[in-house]
C-alpha positions in Angstrom: 0.1 0.2 -0.2 2.9 2.2 0.9 4.4 1.8 -2.5 1.4 2.7 -4.4 1.0 6.1 -2.2 4.5 6.4 -2.2 4.6 5.8 -6.7 1.2 8.4 -6.8 3.5 10.9 -5.0 6.3 10.3 -7.5 3.6 10.5 -10.3 2.0 14.1 -9.0 5.8 15.8 -8.5 6.4 14.7 -12.3 3.1 16.3 -13.4 3.6 19.3 -10.9 7.2 19.8 -12.4 6.1 19.3 -15.8 3.3 22.0 -15.6 5.6 24.9 -13.8 8.3 24.2 -16.7 5.8 23.8 -19.8 4.3 27.8 -17.6 7.4 29.0 -17.5 8.3 28.1 -21.4 5.7 29.7 -22.0 5.8 33.2 -20.3 10.3 33.1 -21.3 8.9 32.6 -25.1 6.1 35.2 -24.7 8.5 37.7 -23.0 11.4 37.1 -26.0 8.5 38.0 -28.0 7.9 41.1 -26.8 11.5 42.6 -26.0 11.7 41.7 -29.5 8.8 43.3 -31.0 9.9 46.6 -28.5 13.0 46.6 -30.2 11.4 47.0 -33.3 9.2 49.6 -33.0 12.1 51.6 -31.1 14.2 51.0 -33.8 11.2 51.9 -36.1 10.4 54.8 -34.1 14.1 56.4 -34.5 14.7 55.7 -38.1 12.0 58.3 -39.3 13.6 61.7 -40.4 14.6 64.0 -38.2 13.6 67.9 -38.6 15.8 69.3 -36.3 18.1 68.5 -33.5 18.2 71.4 -31.0 20.2 71.6 -27.9 18.8 73.2 -24.8 21.4 74.7 -21.9 19.0 75.0 -19.5 18.1 71.1 -20.0 21.8 69.9 -21.2 19.9 67.8 -23.8 19.0 67.7 -27.2 16.2 67.5 -28.5 15.0 65.8 -32.2 12.3 66.9 -33.9 10.6 64.1 -35.9 8.7 64.5 -39.1 5.8 62.4 -37.9 2.7 64.5 -36.4 1.2 64.0 -33.4 -2.5 65.6 -32.9 -1.7 66.6 -29.6 1.6 68.5 -28.1 4.5 66.2 -27.5 5.1 68.5 -24.3 3.0 70.6 -21.5 4.5 73.8 -19.6 3.7 74.3 -16.7 5.4 76.6 -13.5 7.8 78.2 -16.5 9.3 74.2 -16.6 8.4 71.5 -19.7 6.8 68.3 -19.2 6.7 65.1 -21.5 3.3 64.7 -23.2 -0.2 65.4 -23.1 -3.1 64.2 -20.6 -3.8 60.3 -20.9 -0.6 59.7 -22.8 1.6 57.0 -21.0 5.2 57.1 -19.9 6.9 53.6 -19.5 10.7 52.5 -18.6 11.6 49.4 -19.3 14.1 49.0 -16.4 12.7 48.5 -12.6 14.1 49.9 -9.5 14.6 46.6 -7.8 18.3 45.6 -7.1 21.0 42.6 -8.6 20.0 39.4 -8.8 16.0 40.0 -9.1 16.5 43.2 -12.1 17.6 41.7 -14.7 14.5 39.5 -14.2 11.8 42.0 -14.0 13.6 44.1 -16.7 13.3 41.0 -19.0 9.4 40.1 -18.0 7.5 43.0 -16.9 9.7 45.7 -17.5 9.7 49.1 -15.9 7.3 51.8 -14.0 4.8 53.4 -15.9 2.7 56.7 -14.8 -0.2 58.0 -16.9 0.1 62.0 -17.1 -2.5 64.4 -15.6 -2.2 67.9 -16.1 0.3 69.9 -14.9 3.3 68.3 -13.4 1.7 65.1 -12.1 0.9 61.2 -12.9 -1.4 59.1 -11.7 1.0 56.4 -10.6 1.6 53.7 -8.0 5.1 52.5 -7.1 5.0 49.7 -4.2 8.5 50.8 -3.1 7.9 52.0 0.5 8.4 50.1 3.4 4.8 50.5 5.0 2.1 49.0 3.1 0.0 52.0 3.7 2.2 54.4 2.1 2.2 51.7 -1.5 -1.5 53.9 -2.4 -2.2 55.1 -6.2 -1.3 58.7 -5.9 -0.8 61.8 -8.1 2.9 61.9 -8.3 5.1 64.2 -9.6 6.0 64.2 -13.5 10.2 64.6 -12.8 11.0 62.1 -15.4 12.2 64.7 -18.5 14.8 66.3 -16.0 15.4 63.1 -14.5 19.2 61.7 -15.3 19.6 59.2 -13.4 17.0 57.3 -12.3 14.6 57.8 -15.8 17.8 57.6 -18.0 15.4 56.1 -20.4 12.5 56.0 -21.1 9.1 56.0 -24.2 6.5 57.9 -24.3 3.0 56.6 -25.6 0.1 58.0 -26.7 -3.2 56.0 -27.3 -4.8 56.7 -30.8 -7.9 58.7 -32.1 -9.3 59.1 -28.8 -11.7 62.3 -28.3 -11.9 64.3 -25.6 -15.2 62.8 -24.4 -13.4 59.6 -24.1 -9.7 61.1 -22.3 -12.7 62.0 -19.7 -14.1 58.7 -19.0 -10.6 57.7 -18.8 -9.6 59.8 -16.4 -12.5 59.1 -14.3 -11.3 55.6 -14.1 -8.4 56.3 -13.3 -9.3 58.7 -10.4 -11.6 56.1 -9.1 -8.0 54.0 -8.5 -6.6 56.3 -6.3 -6.0 55.4 -2.5 -5.9 52.0 -3.6 -2.9 50.1 -2.4 -0.2 48.5 -4.0 -0.8 44.5 -5.6 1.7 42.3 -4.9 0.5 39.6 -6.5 -0.5 40.8 -9.6 -3.3 38.2 -10.5 -5.3 38.4 -7.3 -7.2 41.0 -5.2 -7.4 42.8 -9.0 -10.7 45.1 -8.1 -9.0 46.4 -5.5 -5.4 46.9 -5.8 -3.3 48.1 -8.8 0.4 48.1 -9.8 1.6 50.6 -12.2 0.6 49.6 -15.7 -2.8 48.0 -14.5 -3.5 51.3 -13.2 -3.5 52.3 -17.2 -4.8 49.1 -19.1 -7.8 49.5 -16.8 -8.6 53.4 -16.8 -8.6 52.8 -21.0 -10.6 49.7 -20.3 -13.3 52.6 -19.7 -13.5 53.0 -23.6 -13.3 49.6 -24.4 -9.2 49.5 -25.3 -7.9 46.4 -24.0 -3.8 47.5 -23.6 -3.2 44.3 -22.4 -4.5 41.6 -25.4 -3.7 38.5 -23.1 -5.5 40.0 -20.7 -3.3 38.6 -18.1 -1.0 40.8 -16.1 0.1 44.1 -18.0 3.4 44.8 -18.8 5.4 47.8 -19.5 6.2 45.8 -22.9 2.3 45.0 -23.8 1.5 48.9 -23.5 4.0 49.4 -26.2 3.7 46.5 -28.3 -0.3 47.6 -28.0 -2.2 47.8 -31.5 -4.1 51.0 -30.0 -0.7 53.0 -29.0 2.0 54.7 -30.9 5.4 56.1 -29.3 5.9 59.6 -29.4 8.7 60.1 -27.5 12.1 58.5 -26.7 14.6 59.8 -23.8 17.5 57.7 -23.9 21.9 58.6 -22.8 23.7 60.6 -26.0 26.1 58.3 -27.4 25.8 60.2 -30.9 25.3 63.7 -31.1 28.6 65.6 -31.2 29.3 69.7 -30.7 30.5 70.3 -34.2 33.5 72.6 -32.9 34.9 70.5 -30.2 33.7 66.7 -31.2 32.6 66.2 -28.0 29.4 64.8 -27.1 27.0 67.6 -26.6 24.7 67.3 -23.5 23.8 64.4 -21.6 20.7 63.1 -23.0 18.6 62.8 -26.9 15.0 63.4 -26.3 13.1 62.4 -29.8 9.7 63.5 -30.5 7.0 63.7 -32.7 6.0 66.8 -34.7 3.2 68.7 -33.3 3.2 71.7 -35.1 5.0 74.2 -32.2 7.8 75.6 -32.2 9.2 74.5 -29.3 12.4 77.0 -27.1 13.4 74.5 -24.5 15.9 77.2 -23.5 12.8 79.5 -22.3 12.3 76.8 -19.2 13.7 76.8 -15.7 13.0 74.5 -12.7 
């Protein structure tokens, strides 16, 4: 009898291990495909014709305007400073704030942080990094991403295509309803009362029947970028290419690439 139980337990372990291995293989392959697609989209974005690149001393960055048009402004000014995107746009980092050895795995499978752009200098976000649970809630955060040269050295700006002002109000109202909700550390359980950063964005856009997470499982940073509903309008990277024509040295700390929005931005008039 004991041998039968032991044999049954071994079979159970084999099935369990096989199931776990299959699941891990699926998510790994899925992540590989998504990361490859992200690279393709960034390459396509950066392959567009650049109308002009302007060095802004107040930012110590190069702002490069791309030929393709954006229906809404690629930046918005507030209180003598400049911020990424328009209301309802999305900013996404592909690197998270974890430490080695967790960080490479999180970057690969889920990407980094994301925020939904509000008015003025704010974004709607949740980070989940505070020591106390009660401090990890959805809140109006400071949209520091454009100026930051350390934590957010590289990030992507996304706009959701072809939505009306009335639709945008529904999206933002849905996002407001999440304010004060706690961080969802499980990502898959208690999804009606808790949130994680990318979940705020994907759930907000379901208010107008736009599904930014096609598999409707865990919304990753990669999911937002490769969605058929979004378009890259902005990309910030460390400057490795643009040089001062006189000294031949790298000019500025970062390069900003953005879609032409019909506005002749004077980047040197903004201070912080």
